[in-house]
C-alpha positions as CSV (number, residue, x, y, z in Angstrom):
1,M,104.6,100.4,99.0
2,K,105.2,101.5,95.4
3,R,104.0,99.6,92.4
4,L,107.1,98.8,90.1
5,P,106.8,98.3,86.3
6,F,108.5,95.7,85.6
7,D,112.3,96.4,84.2
8,P,113.9,93.8,81.6
9,S,117.6,95.1,82.8
10,W,117.0,93.3,86.3
11,Q,118.8,90.6,87.2
12,E,117.1,87.3,87.3
13,S,116.4,87.1,91.1
14,V,114.8,90.6,90.8
15,K,112.2,89.5,87.9
16,I,111.1,86.6,89.9
17,S,110.5,88.8,92.7
18,H,108.5,91.3,90.6
19,H,106.5,88.3,89.1
20,Y,105.5,87.0,92.9
21,D,104.5,90.7,93.7
22,E,102.4,90.8,90.8
23,V,100.5,87.5,92.0
24,E,100.7,88.4,95.8
25,V,100.5,92.3,95.9
26,W,99.2,94.0,92.9
27,G,96.3,91.9,91.9
28,S,97.4,89.5,89.1
29,K,94.5,86.8,88.7
30,S,97.0,84.1,87.1
31,N,97.1,82.0,90.0
32,L,94.1,82.8,92.3
33,G,94.6,80.1,94.7
34,Y,98.2,81.4,95.5
35,S,96.8,84.8,95.6
36,Y,94.3,83.6,98.1
37,A,96.8,81.6,100.2
38,Y,99.2,84.4,100.3
39,E,96.9,87.1,101.4
40,D,95.7,84.9,104.3
41,R,99.3,83.9,105.2
42,F,100.2,87.6,105.2
43,H,97.3,88.9,107.5
44,I,97.7,86.1,110.1
45,A,101.4,86.7,110.1
46,I,101.2,90.5,110.2
47,D,98.2,89.7,113.3
48,L,100.7,87.7,115.2
49,V,103.4,90.5,115.2
50,T,100.8,93.1,116.4
51,K,99.5,91.0,119.1
52,A,103.4,90.4,120.3
53,A,104.6,93.7,120.3
54,S,103.3,97.5,119.6
55,P,105.2,100.1,117.1
56,P,108.4,101.1,117.5
57,A,109.2,97.5,118.4
58,L,112.5,96.4,116.6
59,I,111.3,93.7,114.1
60,L,113.8,91.3,112.2
61,D,112.2,90.3,108.9
62,L,114.3,87.4,108.1
63,A,114.6,86.1,104.5
64,A,112.7,88.6,103.3
65,A,112.8,88.5,99.9
66,Q,110.7,91.3,98.1
67,G,110.3,93.0,101.5
68,N,106.5,93.1,101.6
69,F,106.2,92.5,105.3
70,T,109.2,94.4,105.9
71,L,107.6,97.7,104.4
72,H,104.1,96.7,105.5
73,L,105.2,96.7,109.3
74,A,107.5,100.1,108.5
75,E,104.3,101.7,107.5
76,L,102.7,100.8,110.7
77,G,105.4,102.3,112.5
78,Y,107.7,99.7,113.7
79,R,111.5,99.6,113.3
80,V,112.4,97.0,110.8
81,I,115.3,95.3,109.5
82,W,115.4,93.5,106.2
83,N,117.5,90.3,105.7
84,D,118.1,88.3,102.7
85,L,120.7,85.9,101.3
86,R,120.3,87.8,98.1
87,D,121.9,91.6,98.4
88,E,120.5,92.5,95.3
89,L,116.8,92.4,96.1
90,A,117.5,95.1,98.9
91,D,117.8,97.8,95.9
92,Y,114.3,96.4,94.8
93,V,113.0,96.4,98.2
94,R,114.4,100.4,98.3
95,Q,112.6,101.2,95.0
96,K,109.1,99.9,96.8
97,Y,109.6,102.0,100.0
98,E,107.2,105.0,100.9
99,F,107.6,105.6,104.4
100,G,108.7,104.2,107.6
101,H,112.0,102.8,109.2
102,V,113.8,100.3,107.3
103,D,117.4,99.0,107.4
104,Y,119.0,96.6,105.4
105,K,121.2,93.9,106.2
106,S,121.6,91.1,104.0
107,G,123.5,87.7,104.6
108,N,123.0,84.3,106.1
109,I,121.0,84.3,109.6
110,F,123.8,82.0,111.0
111,D,126.3,84.5,110.3
112,L,125.1,87.7,111.9
113,P,127.2,89.9,113.6
114,L,127.4,89.2,117.3
115,E,125.6,93.0,118.3
116,M,122.5,91.6,117.1
117,I,122.2,89.0,120.1
118,G,119.2,89.8,122.3
119,K,118.4,92.8,120.3
120,F,114.7,91.8,118.8
121,D,111.5,92.3,120.0
122,V,109.9,90.3,117.2
123,I,111.6,88.3,114.6
124,L,109.5,87.3,111.5
125,A,110.2,84.2,109.4
126,T,107.7,83.6,106.9
127,E,108.2,80.4,104.7
128,V,111.9,79.9,105.9
129,I,112.4,77.0,108.5
130,E,111.4,74.6,105.5
131,H,114.2,75.2,103.5
132,V,117.2,74.9,106.2
133,A,118.9,71.4,106.7
134,H,118.7,72.0,110.5
135,P,115.4,73.6,111.6
136,D,116.8,73.0,115.5
137,D,119.8,74.7,115.0
138,F,117.6,77.5,113.1
139,L,115.4,78.0,116.2
140,H,118.3,78.1,118.8
141,K,119.7,80.8,116.6
142,L,116.6,82.7,116.4
143,A,116.3,82.2,120.2
144,S,119.5,83.8,120.5
145,L,118.3,87.2,118.9
146,L,115.6,87.7,120.9
147,K,115.2,90.0,123.8
148,K,114.2,88.6,126.7
149,D,110.4,88.9,126.3
150,G,110.4,88.8,122.6
151,T,108.9,86.4,119.9
152,I,109.3,84.9,116.8
153,V,106.4,84.7,114.4
154,L,106.8,82.1,111.7
155,T,104.4,80.6,109.1
156,T,105.4,77.4,107.2
157,P,103.7,74.7,105.4
158,N,101.9,72.2,107.4
159,G,103.8,68.6,107.5
160,G,100.6,67.1,108.7
161,Y,98.6,67.9,105.5
162,F,97.8,64.7,103.5
163,R,99.1,65.7,100.3
164,N,102.9,66.0,102.0
165,R,105.3,63.6,100.8
166,L,108.4,65.4,102.4
167,P,110.1,63.7,105.1
168,R,109.7,64.2,108.8
169,F,112.8,66.0,110.3
170,S,112.5,63.7,113.2
171,E,113.0,60.8,111.3
172,C,116.1,62.0,109.7
173,P,119.3,59.9,110.9
174,D,121.4,62.7,109.4
175,P,120.3,66.0,108.1
176,S,123.7,67.4,107.2
177,V,123.0,65.4,104.0
178,Y,120.7,68.2,102.6
179,E,123.3,71.2,103.5
180,S,124.4,71.5,99.9
181,V,120.8,72.3,99.0
182,Q,119.4,74.2,101.8
183,F,118.3,78.0,101.5
184,K,117.2,77.7,97.8
185,P,113.8,79.7,97.3
186,N,110.4,78.9,96.0
187,S,108.9,75.5,96.8
188,D,111.5,73.1,95.1
189,G,113.7,74.2,97.9
190,H,111.6,72.9,100.6
191,I,113.6,70.1,102.8
192,F,111.2,69.3,105.9
193,L,108.1,70.2,106.0
194,L,107.4,70.2,110.1
195,H,104.5,68.6,111.9
196,P,102.6,70.5,114.4
197,E,103.8,68.2,117.2
198,E,107.4,68.5,115.6
199,L,107.5,72.2,115.7
200,T,106.3,72.2,119.3
201,L,109.5,69.6,120.2
202,L,111.8,71.6,118.3
203,A,110.5,74.6,120.0
204,D,111.0,73.2,123.3
205,K,114.4,72.1,122.8
206,A,115.5,75.8,121.8
207,G,114.1,77.1,125.2
208,L,110.7,78.3,123.5
209,E,107.3,77.5,124.0
210,V,104.6,77.6,121.4
211,K,102.0,80.3,122.5
212,E,99.7,80.2,119.3
213,L,99.4,77.9,116.9
214,I,97.3,78.4,114.0
215,L,96.5,75.8,111.1
216,F,94.7,77.6,107.7
217,T,94.7,77.4,103.9
218,N,92.6,74.8,102.9
219,P,92.5,72.6,99.4
220,L,89.9,75.3,97.9
221,T,91.7,78.5,98.8
222,N,94.9,77.1,97.7
223,G,93.3,75.8,94.5
224,H,94.4,72.2,95.1
225,L,92.7,69.1,94.2
226,K,91.5,70.6,90.9
227,T,89.8,73.3,92.7
228,Q,91.6,75.9,90.6
229,R,89.2,76.1,88.3
230,F,86.1,76.8,90.7
231,L,88.2,79.8,92.2
232,R,87.6,81.4,88.6
233,I,84.1,81.6,89.3
234,L,83.1,81.5,92.6
235,P,83.1,84.8,94.5
236,K,85.9,85.8,96.8
237,W,83.9,86.0,99.9
238,V,82.5,82.3,99.4
239,V,86.2,81.1,99.2
240,G,86.8,83.2,102.5
241,L,83.5,81.7,104.4
242,N,84.8,78.3,103.5
243,E,88.1,79.1,104.7
244,N,86.8,80.7,108.1
245,L,84.8,77.4,108.6
246,T,87.6,75.1,107.9
247,R,89.6,76.7,110.6
248,K,87.0,76.0,113.1
249,L,87.3,72.3,112.6
250,P,88.8,70.2,115.6
251,L,92.5,70.1,115.3
252,S,92.6,66.2,114.0
253,V,91.1,67.3,111.1
254,K,92.7,70.8,110.3
255,R,96.4,69.0,110.8
256,I,95.7,67.0,107.6
257,L,93.1,69.7,105.8
258,N,95.2,72.7,106.1
259,L,98.4,73.5,103.8
260,Q,99.9,76.0,106.1
261,M,100.5,76.8,109.8
262,A,101.4,79.8,111.7
263,A,103.1,80.0,115.2
264,S,103.8,82.7,117.6
265,L,106.7,81.2,119.9
266,S,108.6,83.1,123.1
267,A,110.9,81.9,125.5
268,K,109.6,79.5,128.3
269,K,109.0,81.0,131.6
270,A,111.6,80.0,134.1
């Protein structure tokens, strides 16, 4: 994946994507907490994909933005379809491309063509479900796009984290009130942050089962609770050791301590 120099002629959405690339991929130390958390999320999601299917399996990278997962998976030998609402980001991803099989399909997940139904070995949806007003319909849609033995890999902020103040989807009487603000990017576009048990329930209603659930990213790793200043002086290996230790805590503790969750979902067996 190529590193691109900043181009002031880019559209604003591309400039924002490049900023995130600097922090997420290219080593900027402007926000170490964000960088460390992204690195953990990236490796966990890629690991779940590789456990679900081997190259050259067909993967849909949903709401893929600047395409870091898309390009990495393509370089591993997968056939990947990049998708995002922002069509202009496709050219930015093409500029970063080095090798591998990538196709581009911009548009809303709910409007993807019928020929995509039952097509994918893996659907990757990192930090997407929290941006939709109807996460139940979202999972139903993803399930319809999977092959019979396919897998959905998703990451999302953990609603059980003790600092979360957003509502539970399961307690919202009319999610349609959020339709006008759904699909907004970045954290200000979060609508519901699902709790682990909510994700399990929604998956079940969509004919899916949670095969693996991982809770990760503690406050130090992410720089929460004013720990950002410690990240500037602590060696990265110390932060990583602390992160690994907290992942081994009992589930009752992890569900309130960790900011993120990742899950692997597949169709329920008859």
